[in-house]
C-alpha positions, 0 to 999 in steps of 0.5 A, a space after each residue: 319458504 320458511 321453516 314454519 311454512 315448511 312445517 305446515 306442508 309436512 303436516 298436510 303430506 305423509 312425507 318424512 322428507 321433501 325436495 327443495 328446489 330453486 327455479 326448478 332445479 333441485 338444491 337439496 333434501 330436508 326432513 322432518 327431523 331437520 324441522 324439528 331441531 329448528 322449532 325456535 326458528 319458524 321464520 328461518 329459511 329452509 334453504 339454510 338447513 337443507 341437506 345439499 350432499 344427496 344421491 340422485 338418479 337420471 331418468 334412464 336409470 335401471 329399476 334394479 340399479 335404483 333398487 340396489 342403490 336404495 338398498 345399499 344407502 337405506 334411502 326410502 325415496 331417490 330424487 330423479 334429475 334431468 341433464 340440466 339438474 331439473 327435478 323430474 320426480 321422485 322414485 320411492 321404495 314403494 315404487 320399486 316394490 310395485 314394479 317387481 310384483 308383475 314383471 315381464 322378465 326375460 326368462 318369462 318371455 323365453 319360456 313362452 317362446 320355447 313352449 310355442 316353438 316346442 308345441 307347434 314346431 315352428 320358429 318364433 321371433 321376439 320383438 319390442 314395440 307399442 301395441 295398440 290396446 284395442 287390438 288385445 284379446 285376453 286370455 285370462 277371465 278376471 283381474 283383481 281390484 287391488 292389483 289393478 290400482 297398483 298397475 294404474 299407479 304404475 302406469 301413471 308414473 311410467 313404471 309399468 313393465 311391458 306386456 307379453 303378447 303373441 301377434 296374430 293376423 289382426 290382433 295380439 293375444 295377451 299372454 301376461 300383463 292382464 292387470 297393466 292392460 285393463 288398468 291402461 284401458 280404464 286410464 284411456 291409454 291407447 298403447 302399451 309397450 309389449 314384448 311381441 312374439 311373432 310366429 313365422 308361417 303358422 296359420 293355426 290356433 294356439 292352445 291358449 287362444 282356443 281356450 280364450 275363445 271358448 270362454 268367450 274372451 274377445 275384448 278386454 271388457 270381457 275380463 271380470 274385475 274381482 272386488 277386494 274382498 274376494 281376492 283368494 290371497 285375502 280369503 286365505 289370510 282370513 281363514 289363517 287368522 281365524 284358525 290361529 284365533 281358535 287355537 
């Protein structure tokens, strides 16, 4: 690939830098500034101006560690390579931001666990495994289209956080992660990873379970998708902008 050809690729994309590979192996990074400095050398191979001293990540790198690394060095993107040096993907600061919007944190899991234990005087265990999408019973009656789009993006890139569910006799009560669940269902995905709360020796119904049934929430298809213009945050923002214009 030459400088001239690389410029055409940059023009077609929205990226400011791109990885340079050879036989699938990451060689380095080239950015728009590198190309601008070589506008008078359009036939020059980009391999000659590629930045080879770069920081990379491994596929098993924790997202929080990736965020710290990118923030510390001011990276907008971080190449991910396997043990053989093959480029397997690129994580961006947008990916990091999306992954933190709807997180199933240990604190959130513990809060739900403690709530169930205290309200029903039961013993609860928490495990983590894949749960079938078609066995999920929602407790939330709506999701928002813009957030749904973000969750679909995460799932496609393997960045989605686990759901939080409560195991019942023949289904799983979905407590947290409705956008992720609906997004996965829309994409035709059959299973998602989840923090599964298992209640010992309990045949009764949880309060959230009773409430969901009263609202007719049995499957993910019962959840209403609210379009962009109806999102409460957009409504609040619109009101604030209008108020500011009047003052």
